[in-house]
Residue, then its C-alpha position, 0 to 999 in steps of 0.5 A: m509523513l507527507r509519503a504516508a500521506y499520500m499513500a494513505q490517499e491512494f489507498l482511500s481512493t483505489f480500494s473505495d468499496q473496500v477499504e472503512a478506513v485508513s489510519l496512520k501513526p506516527g513511530t516511536v522509533s525514527g525511520v519506522y514504516r509498515i502497512s498493515v491489513n486488519d493487523l496483518i503486517i503487509f509491508d515493512r520497509k526494514e525488512n523490505g530495505g526501502f520503500i517500494e512503488i505505489k503500484e506494488l503496494k497497492q498490488l500486495i495490499r489488494d492481495h489481502i483485500a479483494p484478490g480479484m479486483s483488477l488494478g488498471h494500469s498498475d496491474r500491468r508488468g513494466g513501464d510499457g504495459r507488458 
C-alpha cells in the first residue's frame, strides 16, 4: 500500500494539468498491482513479472495522456543522463 500511495502522489504531481484524480483500490487477490488510464490497463505487475521503476511508469502514463509532454530527467536514458 505504501508503494501505491507514493506512486499516486508522483502521478498527481507530474500530471497535475492532465489528471483530475488517482484512485487506489485494494484488490481481492493478494499481489495484484495494476495501473490503468481511463479503464485501459497500462501496467500489470503479474504480466510484467514484478514492479518497474517510477520513471518507466510515468513514461507509460505520459504516452497515453500527453504523448508530447516532456518528463525532464525521467525521459533520459541510463543513470548518467544519456
